[in-house]
N, C-alpha and C positions, 0 to 999 in steps of 0.2 A: 509112411511119410517119406517124401524124397530126401535124399542125403543133404542137399543144398539148403533145404528150408530152415532148419534150426539156426544155421550160421547167418542166413539172410535176415531172419527175424531178430536175432541178437544185434546185428548191425543197425537195423532200422530203429530198434528201441533205443540204442545208444545215441543215435543222431537225434531222435525225438527228445530224449531226456536232456541233451545238451542244448536244445533249442536250435539245432542246426538243420531245421527243415525249412525249405523255401518253397513258397507256392507261386505258381505262375499267375499272371493277371487273370487268365481264363479260369483257373482253378478257384481263385478268390471270388470271381464273379458268379460262378456256378454255385459255390458254397453259400454265398450270401443269398442267392436266389432260392435256396432250399432252407433258409433260416439259420444257417450255421455261421459263426464267426471263424476267422482264420485260426484262432486258438482252439476252437472245437475240432477243426480238421486235424490239427497237430495232436490233440488228445486221441483221436481215432487212430491216427497213424501209430502213435506210441503204444496203443493197446491191440494192435493186430495180432492175430493168432494163426496157427496152422489151419484152422477151419476156414479162415478168410482167404486162403491162398487159392488162386485160380491158375496157377502154373507160372511158367516163364517162357519168354520169347527171345530169340537171338536177333539183335538189331542187324538189319542188312547193311546199314550205313556204317556203324562203328564196330560191329562184331561183339559188342557187349551184351550181357544178359540183362533183360528187362523183366523184373518181377511183377506179376499181376496179382492184385488183391482186390477182393470184392466184399468188404464188410457190410453187414446189414446195420443201418443206422436210421434212427428216427421213424421206425415202423415202416 
């Protein structure tokens, strides 16, 4: 497991538990199209695990790390 992953997951879970997850209009539209409510998306985000990690990318614009997760949901 990469060194950065446990810390990233901890922060993600804290934000999700505090209700501090904001979805873009596009994310809401896509989630609804798949049959998920925004609350369902927040639940998925709050339950992310190391197995869901697909790595991280460095933003060319801001220089910040972007963490990529690909959880399997809804079959």
